[in-house]
MARZA-941335 format. One record per residue (C-alpha): residue in three letters; x, y, z. Coordinates in steps of 0.05 Angstrom, whole numbers, plus 5000, padded with zeros to 4 digits. Example, Ala and Ser with C-alpha at 12.3 -4.5 7.8 and 13.67 -1.06 7.14 Angstrom:
<marlos>
ALA524649105156SER527349795143
</marlos>
This chain:
<marlos>
MET799479323531ASN794678993577LYS789078553530LYS782878613555CYS776478143552ILE771278413511GLY765578003544CYS767478473609GLY772878873599LEU777678673659THR785378493636LEU786777773611GLN790577393646ASP793476663652SER797076543714ASN791476473762LYS785776173756ASP781976313817GLU783577123797LYS778877523752GLY780477513685TYR783176873675THR784376533609PRO788975863595ASN789976233530ILE791976933526ASP790077013457LYS783576903460GLU779277473471TYR774877203523CYS776577023605MET774176353621ARG768176713660CYS765177053601PHE767076433559ARG762976063598LEU757276543603LYS757176613533ASN757275873511TYR753775553572GLY750675993603GLU754075973669LYS756776543711ASP760176333780TYR759376943816THR755677613816GLU760278223816LYS757578983849VAL758979463803ASP761880103826GLU756680613799ASN759681253824SER766781033795THR762380963726ILE759481563726LEU765481933752LYS769381623694VAL764481843643ASN764282613668LYS771282603663SER771482473594ARG770182733522GLY764282473479ILE757882323492ALA753981873536PHE747381433503PHE743481183573LEU739580643554ILE732480513598ASP727179853573TYR719780243584LEU717879913644ASN723980153679ILE722780903680ASN721981153738ASN724681673783TYR730681313815THR732680973740LEU731981803716ASP736381983773ILE741481533745PHE740781923683LYS740682573713ARG748282493740ILE751982423670LYS753983073659ILE756783023581PRO752683053528LYS747582473530VAL741282193491LEU735981793538VAL734581093497VAL729080803506SER729480023491LYS725479493477CYS720579843441ASP717079173405THR714179123471LEU710079793480ARG703079833457LYS701479863374ASP697280553399MET703180883435LYS706381413398PHE713581623413SER711882333415LYS707182283473ILE713081903515VAL717782543502LYS711782993523TRP710382493581LEU717482443607GLU717883163596LYS712283413637VAL712982783693TYR719982693697ASP723983353673ILE728183003615ARG729283443567ASP734783203525GLU735082803471VAL730582283467LEU731681553415PHE727080953411ILE730080323386SER727879663389LYS730178903353LYS724078953307ASN727879613274ASP734179323285PHE735779763345LYS737180343283SER744880393314ALA746480783249ASN741181393282ILE747081273338LEU753781403290LYS749681993259TYR747182313311MET754982353338ASP756482633261LYS750783223269ILE753583443337ASN761683333318ILE763182793373LYS767282123350THR766981833423CYS760781563453PHE758881183527ILE754180623512MET750480623587GLY744380353626ILE740680013664THR742779213673ASN738778803617ALA736179413577GLY739779183525LYS746879553519SER750978943496THR746478813442LEU745379433408ILE753379503411ASN753478773376SER748779003321ILE753279673313LEU759079103302LYS755978713266LYS753779253216ASN761079463206ASN762878873191ILE767278793260ASN768978113278LYS767278163358GLU761777993390ILE760078233477VAL756777693513THR749677783521SER745877533588ASN740277573631LYS744077613692PRO746178183727ASN753578543714THR756278163652THR760178813641LEU764878943698ASP768879533666PHE769579993609ILE771279593539LYS772580053477PHE771479833405LYS774180263342ILE769880393286ASP773780733230ASP774281463269TYR768581353316ILE770581043394ILE764780693430TYR765580393504ASP760479883534THR760380023603PRO758179623670GLY750979613682PHE747079983726ASP742779553786TYR737779733837GLN733479373892SER727678923864LEU731178923785ASN727878403754TYR732177993706LYS726377733662ILE727777823587ILE721478253551ASN721878063480SER713778133459GLU709178693463ILE706478733537LYS698878613544PRO695978923599ILE690678573652THR685378953664ILE681478793739ASN675379173750ILE674279123829THR668479093862LYS670678903923GLU675278883981VAL681178443943THR688878343939ILE692178363879SER698577903876ILE704277923826ASN707477323803GLY706377083879CYS710577543926ILE708478273903ASP701078363933PHE696879063940TYR690179113967PHE685379593951ASP679179603991LYS674180003949PRO671379983875ASN675380123815LYS679479953756ILE687179783754VAL690779653692ILE697579213701TYR703079293661THR708178773675THR713078323648HIS709077723682ASN702177453673SER701977003739VAL696277563772LYS692277223830ARG686377583872LYS683877433943PHE678277743963LYS681077884031ASP686878304060THR692477894064ILE698678424082LYS699278454147ASN705179114167GLY703279394099LYS705680094076TYR699280554042ILE699480923985ASN696681583963THR694481523892PHE690582053853ASP686081903787ASN689581653728SER695681533765ASP700881013759ILE704680563817ILE711180363797ILE714379733821PRO721279623819GLY724379313761ILE717078933748GLY712879523714PHE707379903740ILE699579843769ASN694280353729VAL690580613772LYS683980913745ASN680281313807ALA684281593870CYS685281133927ILE689780793986VAL692980273966LYS696579814023SER703179424001ILE708479064021ILE713679523991GLU715180094030ILE717380623981LEU713580653918GLU712981243865VAL706481423851ARG707181823782PRO701382113734ASN699881613673ILE701681713604SER694681613580GLY693982353595GLU690682913545GLU695483333566TYR701882843526GLU697682893463
</marlos>
C-alpha cells in the first residue's frame, strides 16, 4: 500500500525530485513540499484543486460532511458549494473569535435559514473554545455515523480543527496549516478508535483574501455627508454620491476616503435599507439606507443584514 503525505495527501515517492510527493526518505510522514511549508513557510507552487472531483468523491461515499466557512466568507458562492454536498452535512461557522461580543449564535442560525435557506445543522467553533472538537465526534455518535469528511473554504480552519481532534485523542500526527491556498491536495485519512476522519482539499474562489483572522473584527463606521469614494486596502473602491451611513466589516483596517468619484467604468449596485454588500474573501459593507453604489467589482451580492428584528 502506498504511503501518503499527511500534509497534502499525495502518495510519497523518493525517485524523482521534480515530481509531486517527493521525499528523500520514504519513511518520513511529509513530502519535501509540505516539510518546507510546515517548517519554513515555503511553498514552491500553487496547485489548482478539482473542486467538482472533490464533491463527487464525497457524494459517492458514506458518512457525514462538516463544511467550514468563516463568518466573513458566508455568501451565495460559498454556500452554493455547501449545498452541492448530498450526503448528510453540517455547516460549521469557524473563527467565531472574530464575531462581535454581542453576536448570538441563535440569531446567526435564523439569519442563515431566512437569507440563504440553510436548514441543516449549524455548529460554531473557535480557537478560544478549543474548537469544540468533541462536538463533532458526539454528533457522529448521535446519528450513528463513524466516517466524516472535513470540508470547507480555503483557510477556514479545516486542518487546525483536525489537529485539535488528533491532539485531544493522543494521535501524534499534525497536518500542515498555512495561509497559502491549497495546502491539502488530496484526501488524508485519519483513524481514531472506530472513527474515520478525512481532511479534504479546500475550496478556493475568486478574490479570496488569505489574511488570517485571529481577533475580533472591529467594525468601521462612516457617516457619509457628501459624495465620497471609500477605498479598502488601497485596491477595492466603492463610490457613494448621497448622504448615508455605512459600517465596514473586514479583515483590513486600511480604509480611506476620497471626496470625489475615482472609479472609471465601474458597475452600479442597487442596495436596500440595512443591506450588506459582499466583498468576496474580504468581508462586507453594511449600508443603512437604500442607495445606488458604484464599484470596481463587476458582480457583487447584496443581502439583508443580520441585525434585523426578524432574526431575533
